[in-house]
C-alpha positions as CSV (number, residue, x, y, z in Angstrom):
1,M,17.5,-264.4,66.0
2,N,20.9,-262.8,65.4
3,R,20.4,-259.0,65.2
4,R,22.2,-258.5,61.9
5,R,20.4,-261.4,60.2
6,F,17.1,-260.0,61.5
7,V,17.6,-256.5,60.1
8,Q,19.1,-257.8,56.8
9,S,16.0,-259.9,56.3
10,S,13.6,-257.3,57.6
11,V,14.9,-254.5,55.5
12,A,13.5,-256.2,52.4
13,M,10.0,-255.9,53.7
14,A,7.8,-253.3,52.1
15,S,6.8,-250.4,54.4
16,S,3.1,-249.4,54.6
17,G,3.9,-245.8,55.9
18,P,2.9,-242.6,54.1
19,L,5.0,-241.1,51.4
20,L,7.7,-238.4,51.7
21,L,6.3,-235.0,52.4
22,G,8.7,-232.9,50.3
23,M,12.4,-232.6,49.7
24,Q,14.2,-230.0,47.6
25,N,17.7,-229.1,46.4
26,K,17.4,-226.0,44.2
27,S,21.0,-226.0,43.2
28,E,24.3,-227.5,44.2
29,S,25.0,-224.4,46.4
30,S,21.6,-224.4,48.0
31,P,20.9,-226.2,51.3
32,L,19.2,-229.5,51.0
33,V,15.8,-229.3,52.8
34,T,13.5,-232.1,53.8
35,G,10.0,-231.9,55.2
36,Q,6.9,-229.7,54.6
37,G,5.2,-226.7,56.0
38,E,6.1,-226.1,59.6
39,H,8.4,-229.1,59.7
40,R,11.2,-228.4,57.2
41,Y,14.8,-229.0,58.0
42,E,18.2,-228.4,56.3
43,V,20.0,-231.7,56.2
44,V,23.7,-231.8,57.3
45,H,25.2,-235.3,57.1
46,D,28.3,-236.2,59.0
47,W,27.8,-233.2,61.3
48,A,29.8,-234.7,64.2
49,K,33.3,-235.7,63.1
50,L,35.8,-237.6,65.2
51,P,39.4,-236.7,65.7
52,G,41.8,-238.9,63.8
53,Q,42.7,-241.3,66.6
54,F,39.1,-242.6,66.8
55,T,36.7,-244.2,64.4
56,W,32.9,-244.8,64.4
57,Q,31.9,-248.4,64.8
58,T,28.2,-248.5,64.1
59,T,26.6,-245.4,65.7
60,H,23.6,-246.2,67.8
61,N,22.0,-243.4,70.0
62,V,22.2,-239.7,70.7
63,A,21.3,-237.3,73.5
64,V,21.6,-233.5,74.1
65,D,22.4,-231.9,77.5
66,S,21.1,-228.5,78.7
67,Q,24.2,-226.7,77.2
68,G,23.4,-228.0,73.7
69,N,26.2,-230.6,73.7
70,L,25.6,-233.8,71.8
71,Y,26.4,-237.2,73.3
72,V,26.8,-240.1,70.9
73,I,27.2,-243.8,71.7
74,H,28.4,-246.4,69.2
75,E,28.5,-250.1,69.5
76,G,32.3,-250.4,69.2
77,R,34.3,-253.6,68.7
78,A,35.1,-255.8,71.7
79,E,38.7,-256.3,70.6
80,L,39.3,-252.5,70.8
81,K,39.2,-252.5,74.5
82,D,40.7,-249.0,75.0
83,H,38.6,-247.3,72.4
84,P,35.9,-245.1,73.9
85,S,32.2,-245.8,73.2
86,I,30.8,-242.3,74.1
87,F,31.7,-239.1,72.3
88,V,30.7,-235.5,73.2
89,F,30.4,-232.6,70.7
90,D,29.7,-228.9,71.3
91,P,26.8,-227.1,69.6
92,Q,29.0,-226.4,66.6
93,G,29.9,-230.0,66.2
94,K,33.4,-229.7,67.6
95,Y,34.7,-232.8,69.5
96,I,35.0,-232.1,73.3
97,R,35.8,-235.4,75.0
98,S,35.2,-239.2,75.0
99,F,34.9,-242.0,77.6
100,G,33.1,-245.2,78.3
101,K,35.6,-247.9,77.1
102,Q,33.7,-250.3,79.5
103,F,30.8,-250.3,77.0
104,Q,33.0,-251.0,73.9
105,G,31.6,-253.9,71.9
106,G,28.0,-253.4,73.1
107,G,27.3,-249.7,73.5
108,H,23.6,-249.1,72.7
109,G,21.3,-246.7,74.6
110,I,22.1,-243.3,76.0
111,E,19.8,-240.7,77.6
112,I,20.3,-237.6,79.8
113,R,18.3,-236.9,82.9
114,K,18.4,-233.7,85.1
115,E,18.1,-234.6,88.8
116,G,18.0,-231.5,91.0
117,T,20.6,-229.1,89.6
118,E,22.8,-231.8,88.0
119,E,22.5,-233.8,84.8
120,F,23.4,-237.5,84.4
121,L,23.9,-239.9,81.6
122,Y,22.1,-243.2,81.6
123,V,23.8,-245.8,79.4
124,C,23.0,-249.4,78.5
125,A,24.9,-252.0,76.6
126,Y,24.0,-255.4,75.1
127,Q,26.0,-258.2,73.4
128,Q,28.4,-259.7,75.9
129,L,28.2,-256.8,78.3
130,K,24.4,-256.9,79.3
131,T,24.6,-253.9,81.7
132,F,23.3,-250.4,82.4
133,A,24.8,-247.6,84.4
134,K,24.3,-244.0,85.7
135,M,27.2,-241.7,85.0
136,S,28.2,-238.1,85.3
137,L,28.4,-236.1,82.1
138,K,32.2,-236.5,82.3
139,G,32.0,-240.3,82.5
140,E,32.3,-241.0,86.2
141,T,30.2,-244.0,87.2
142,V,27.6,-243.4,89.9
143,W,26.3,-247.0,89.8
144,Q,26.2,-249.9,87.4
145,K,23.7,-252.8,87.3
146,Y,23.1,-256.1,85.5
147,A,20.1,-258.4,84.8
148,P,17.2,-258.0,87.3
149,M,16.9,-261.6,88.5
150,D,14.0,-260.7,90.7
151,S,11.9,-260.3,87.6
152,K,12.0,-264.1,87.1
153,V,12.5,-263.8,83.3
154,Y,16.2,-264.6,83.0
155,A,18.4,-267.6,82.9
156,A,20.5,-268.4,85.9
157,G,23.8,-266.5,86.0
158,E,22.7,-263.8,83.5
159,D,23.5,-261.1,86.1
160,T,26.8,-262.5,87.3
161,N,28.2,-264.2,84.2
162,P,27.0,-262.2,81.2
163,Q,28.0,-263.8,77.8
164,K,27.3,-263.1,74.2
165,V,24.3,-265.3,74.2
166,W,20.9,-264.2,72.7
167,G,17.5,-265.5,73.6
168,Q,14.2,-264.5,75.3
169,N,15.6,-265.5,78.7
170,R,18.6,-263.2,78.2
171,F,19.2,-259.6,79.3
172,L,19.9,-257.3,76.3
173,P,18.8,-253.8,77.3
174,T,18.3,-251.1,74.6
175,N,17.1,-247.8,76.1
176,F,15.6,-245.7,79.0
177,A,12.6,-243.4,79.8
178,W,11.6,-241.6,83.0
179,V,8.4,-241.7,85.0
180,P,7.1,-238.2,85.9
181,G,8.1,-237.1,89.4
182,G,11.7,-238.0,89.1
183,T,11.6,-241.1,91.2
184,D,11.4,-244.0,88.8
185,F,12.8,-244.9,85.4
186,L,12.0,-247.5,82.7
187,L,14.5,-249.8,80.9
188,V,13.4,-251.8,77.9
189,D,14.9,-255.1,77.1
190,G,14.5,-254.9,73.4
191,Y,16.7,-257.8,72.2
192,G,16.3,-260.3,75.1
193,A,13.1,-260.9,77.0
194,F,11.0,-258.2,75.1
195,V,9.9,-256.6,78.4
196,V,9.9,-253.2,80.0
197,H,11.4,-253.0,83.5
198,R,10.6,-250.3,86.1
199,Y,13.3,-249.2,88.6
200,D,13.5,-246.7,91.4
201,K,16.0,-243.8,91.2
202,D,18.8,-245.8,92.6
203,G,18.5,-248.6,90.1
204,N,16.5,-251.1,92.3
205,W,14.1,-253.2,90.3
206,K,10.4,-252.8,91.0
207,S,8.2,-254.4,88.3
208,V,7.9,-255.6,84.7
209,F,5.4,-255.7,81.9
210,G,5.2,-257.0,78.3
211,G,6.8,-260.2,76.9
212,P,7.0,-261.7,73.4
213,G,4.0,-261.5,71.1
214,K,2.3,-259.9,68.2
215,G,0.9,-256.7,69.8
216,E,-1.6,-255.3,72.3
217,G,0.7,-255.5,75.2
218,K,3.2,-258.0,73.8
219,F,6.2,-257.2,71.7
220,N,8.5,-258.4,69.0
221,T,11.7,-256.4,69.6
222,P,10.6,-253.5,71.7
223,H,13.7,-251.5,70.8
224,G,12.9,-248.0,72.2
225,L,10.5,-246.2,74.5
226,W,9.6,-242.8,75.8
227,V,7.2,-241.3,78.4
228,D,4.9,-239.0,76.5
229,T,3.6,-236.1,78.6
230,R,2.0,-234.1,75.9
231,G,-1.6,-235.0,77.0
232,A,-3.6,-234.8,80.2
233,E,-2.1,-238.1,81.5
234,P,1.4,-239.4,80.8
235,R,1.7,-242.4,78.5
236,I,4.5,-244.9,77.8
237,V,5.3,-245.2,74.1
238,V,7.0,-248.4,73.1
239,C,8.6,-248.8,69.7
240,D,7.5,-252.4,68.8
241,R,10.1,-252.6,66.1
242,A,9.5,-256.0,64.4
243,N,5.7,-255.5,64.6
244,H,6.2,-252.2,62.8
245,S,4.1,-250.3,65.3
246,L,4.0,-248.0,68.3
247,Q,2.2,-249.3,71.4
248,F,0.9,-246.9,74.1
249,F,0.4,-247.7,77.8
250,D,-0.6,-245.9,80.9
251,I,2.2,-245.0,83.3
252,N,1.6,-248.3,85.1
253,G,2.0,-250.4,82.0
254,K,-1.6,-251.0,81.1
255,Y,-2.1,-251.4,77.3
256,Q,-4.1,-248.6,75.6
257,K,-3.7,-248.6,71.9
258,T,-1.5,-249.4,68.9
259,V,-0.5,-247.1,66.0
260,K,0.7,-249.0,62.9
261,G,2.3,-248.0,59.6
262,F,6.0,-247.7,60.5
263,G,9.0,-249.5,59.1
264,L,11.0,-250.9,62.0
265,P,10.5,-248.0,64.4
266,A,13.6,-247.8,66.6
267,N,13.1,-245.0,69.2
268,A,10.9,-242.1,70.3
269,E,11.2,-238.7,71.8
270,T,8.8,-235.7,72.3
271,Y,9.3,-232.0,71.8
272,K,6.4,-229.6,72.6
273,G,3.4,-231.2,70.7
274,L,5.5,-233.5,68.5
275,L,6.5,-237.2,68.7
276,L,9.7,-238.1,66.9
277,V,10.2,-241.6,65.6
278,P,13.3,-242.8,63.7
279,E,12.6,-245.8,61.6
280,L,15.3,-248.3,60.4
281,H,13.4,-248.4,57.1
282,A,15.1,-245.2,55.9
283,R,13.2,-242.3,57.3
284,V,12.3,-240.2,60.4
285,S,8.6,-239.6,61.1
286,I,7.0,-236.7,63.1
287,L,3.6,-237.3,64.7
288,D,1.2,-234.6,66.0
289,A,-0.6,-234.5,69.3
290,N,-3.2,-236.9,67.9
291,D,-0.5,-239.4,67.0
292,K,-0.9,-238.8,63.3
293,V,2.1,-238.7,61.0
294,I,2.5,-235.1,59.7
295,A,6.0,-235.2,58.2
296,Q,8.5,-237.8,57.2
297,L,12.2,-236.7,56.8
298,G,14.9,-238.1,54.5
299,D,12.6,-240.9,53.1
300,D,14.5,-243.5,51.1
301,V,12.2,-246.4,51.9
302,A,11.6,-247.5,48.3
303,R,15.3,-248.0,47.6
304,V,16.4,-249.5,50.9
305,T,13.5,-251.9,51.1
306,A,13.8,-253.1,47.5
307,K,14.9,-256.6,46.8
308,D,18.4,-255.3,45.9
309,G,18.5,-252.8,48.7
310,G,20.0,-254.9,51.4
311,G,23.5,-253.8,50.4
312,I,22.9,-250.1,50.7
313,R,23.7,-250.0,54.4
314,G,27.2,-251.3,53.7
315,D,27.9,-249.2,50.6
316,S,28.2,-245.5,51.3
317,N,28.6,-244.8,47.5
318,R,24.9,-245.7,47.2
319,W,23.7,-243.3,49.9
320,Q,21.9,-240.2,48.6
321,A,22.3,-236.7,50.0
322,G,19.3,-235.6,52.1
323,K,18.1,-239.2,52.6
324,F,18.6,-241.7,55.4
325,V,19.7,-245.3,55.3
326,H,19.0,-246.8,58.8
327,P,18.0,-244.2,61.4
328,H,18.5,-245.9,64.8
329,D,17.9,-243.0,67.1
330,A,16.9,-239.3,66.9
331,C,16.6,-236.5,69.4
332,F,15.7,-232.8,69.5
333,D,17.8,-230.0,70.9
334,A,16.3,-227.0,72.8
335,D,15.6,-225.1,69.5
336,G,13.8,-227.9,67.8
337,N,16.7,-229.1,65.6
338,I,17.0,-232.8,65.2
339,F,20.1,-235.1,65.5
340,V,19.9,-238.5,63.8
341,A,22.2,-241.5,64.5
342,E,22.2,-244.2,61.8
343,W,23.0,-247.9,62.2
344,V,25.7,-248.1,59.6
345,A,29.2,-249.6,60.1
346,T,31.0,-246.4,59.2
347,G,28.7,-244.4,61.6
348,R,26.8,-241.3,60.6
349,I,25.4,-238.5,62.7
350,S,23.3,-236.0,60.8
351,K,21.9,-232.7,62.0
352,L,18.5,-231.4,60.7
353,R,18.5,-227.7,61.2
354,K,14.9,-226.4,61.5
355,V,14.2,-223.8,58.8
356,S,10.4,-223.3,59.3
């Protein structure tokens, strides 16, 4: 199913998640704060602003390096071939640099991995590009790969002649995670075959698990993933978006459990004892070490999922301060602040400054 038609139809579905856990705006001059108890944040929308020669074209994912710089990837438009797809901002939100025009028209996933003393970007793109790459933080390509044909799940030519064709025998990667030990990484094919691939550190394919289905090891749009090391044993968390759930696996891909009650969960990340889950259904959830929701930030689920809510995404005049429309990705910085990228055509990057 076409991605946009899917989300437009899905956004009308009611979410079964818990209610907002507190938002306040004491006066027009007071900061807008969302959350409750130990998880309260000041909301700063449009924190990252582009210089005039660039425009956001559907912001997708975010990542923070060890210096506190924020990296943002947007989808971009294929006809704007010289427009960058990746933008970098300093800890104050000032634009530093941009690159990645090769991902324009399909930019999607971005993560940062420290290997030895150096940090690297891992980037994946879908649509007609169907590729993933390892890059320096300045944008130099270390290696670039295409569909893993050894997995036996893709149509002939998917690696050598990628085209803007969707289907469950197509390669449409969405994001990365890393296996503890620094040797292997995971790449999820969230829009194509609905599987999770495992690679070695050089991008050589090793194995695969998952496939289309309704849960318990099978997926319907496994859009994001993370390796959760909060417990005694590492676990793979897969955001099974269209099944509105998180699925947990051991590090070898063996199914463990499902946690339900989300509205199109899009990605995941951990920070200390917390698991962060942005949901396209207009909120960002925080889970504790027992995988229980303890806070939900910027909740606008009721409006966005109402019968007439489908147009909110495309009409910024209907957006409300302190609330989200379509959180597509979120990440922590070293201080526990949160950055949120929303899947809206104008692009929007918000910073949630931790205040408790």
